Phi, psi and omega in degrees: 000314182298320179297318178299315178300319181298313182292313183293318181293319178298315179296317181297316180298320178294318179295329178283355178085013178288134179309148186304316184300320178284327178298315179296315181295315182293319180290328175295319178297315179297322180295317180298319180294313181295321181282351180074024179271147178298137181295339177298337178300321181300312183289326177297315180291325177298311180295318179298324180291338182260357182262041178253130184301319182296343177299333181300338179292332185297305180298327178292315178296321177298315181295318178299317178298319179295320178297318177295321181296316184266359185260013174079017180289328186302315183299320181292323177291320178299316180298319178294318180296318178298317182292328186274319184234006183292346182275351179285156177305134188066042189307317180295328176294316177298316179298323178299313180301311181296316181296315179296321178297314182293315180291324175300328179294332182256342178265328180070016184221126177294321179296315177296323179298311180296318181298314184284306183289320181297321180298332180269311193273324182298310176298323179296316179295321177297318179297326181275006175098005177281144178295145183297318181298323178294314180300317181292315181297318178298315182294310185293324180283324178292328181295339183294342177299335181301336181284347182252006185263160187305330182271009182288125178290340179293333174297316179295316180300320179295318180300325176291315181294330182280353177068035176082008180284347176216135182277163178297316180298314179300319181289321176301313179294323180295334184273346188295304181296316174303325177296321177294317178300315180297320178296316179297320177296319178296319177298318179297316179294316180297318179292318181301312181293320179298318178293319180296323181269356176075032177293146185284163172279151174272181181257142178280123186268352179101155183294332180296321178291320178301312181294322180294315180291325176296319178299324179289323183274340187304317179302323178290319180289340184294343181300325178294315178298320180299314182294308182296314181297318180295319180290312183295327180278349180082011180293319176213162180281173179298322179292316178296330180298327179295319177294321176298321179298321178295312180299316180296316180298320180294315178297317183295310185283327184271324187252322182277299180282335184054039183252357182259104177281169180297320179297319178292325178296315178298318178298319177298317179297315183297314180294324179295316179298316180298311181296318180298318178299317179296313181296319179299312178298320180296317180297316181297312181292321180292332176298322176294315179299317178297324177298316179292325176299317178290319182301322181263012175058038180299315179303319180295319180295316178295320178298318178296321179296315180293322178296330178289337178280316181199152175255003181277126177304324179301314181291317180300314179297323177296317179297319178297317178300316180297316180298315180295321180295313181299314179295324180293340177282342181252337181245152173288172190296310183300310178297326177299315179298312185292324182278318189274333183302310180294343179274309191265335181297316176300325179295312180295323176297320179301328181259015169101006179270129179288150180304322180296319178293318177300322179301315180295318177300316179299311182298320181290321176296319176297323177297320176300321179296331178295340180251016183232117174301154015275343177284286170048050187305306182295325179296317180294320178298312179299318179293323178296318178293318182281347182066043182224153181282154178298324180300319179294320179293321182295335180296331183245021186277345190304312180300321180288320177294321178299321179295322178291321177296320177300314177300319179299315180296319178298316182291326181289317188256001174237085185302331183300331180300327181262332191256347185295308182296317175301324178292323176297318179296321179295330179272002181073030181055000000 
């Protein structure tokens, strides 16, 4: 009875338009009352969910991303991307993919990526004769690489949801090759559509311009090298790397580039505090929800249901992908990770999928949800910048969506893409 109440109340609250964080909390409260459990359990699990040391990385990564966003890094990355790939057919589209990938690597946020890159590139592409729907689709899909990069706070959130079954370092390494695969798929989709629509080639500016623009953008891009190098060398932990990223971002934007004004600094602090507060509350409340899922053996029940459909790992993994994708269209990324990880990770492990690989599959499915209404956060941001309706963008989304699905299938059914680098690190390279 209590399990039924939990599922029905959670679904009802979402349908009523109640924010996810309150929906999770209210259904947990209703479940505890029906099950006859002390209400103190809810608060104990909330506090326990927030008392993890690695959680400290989240506010630091958020702050580092905000500093990069408001510190003028985006323009330098755009210039480098234009110089390097702008001469290919649909050059601005190619430059858009590369720029979004690079900025996503240092911001760790698909939303920040779309906001920064879209504000620069979408109006530029429209001015150069590119269709608005193409400019928006290229930007929003390329920005999704940010969820797989070292500064992504979603990596930290997954490690918390997984209960220590995968380390932050292992997950960072597991995401590198899938991020490259996703970028290549985005480049392929952008080129295909550009060729189909007859977009012109750009002009080659020469290697001197490429090197010059790279030199300008390199200090900003170095934050990824700093994080990975510091962790792999043992100089600092994954959590400490987030604090180092903040210090480096602050020095870079305020002292080196001198592009971070006091007003922008205050704005970065305010947005970081707001986002951190939301994520903190979500983690605490979702810890309670996860406890009830385990208490009522939901993962086992879902696993038995899927096993009754098929015993083939290929089919099970496909079903899990479909389930994660559907849920990702209705929930934001963080709650999807926190709610679905304790349900589906044991199932995938049972059929031979390693936790690190499951993490990448989970993150990529959640990324797909960011570009799919009704949530579709990045899609809405991109459409707002481009001044176009979501419906118009969705009409031409198929090639870009197809590229993401292709990347998803490769990552799901080729474990080496996610597990090779972590295995090398475990062997000491």
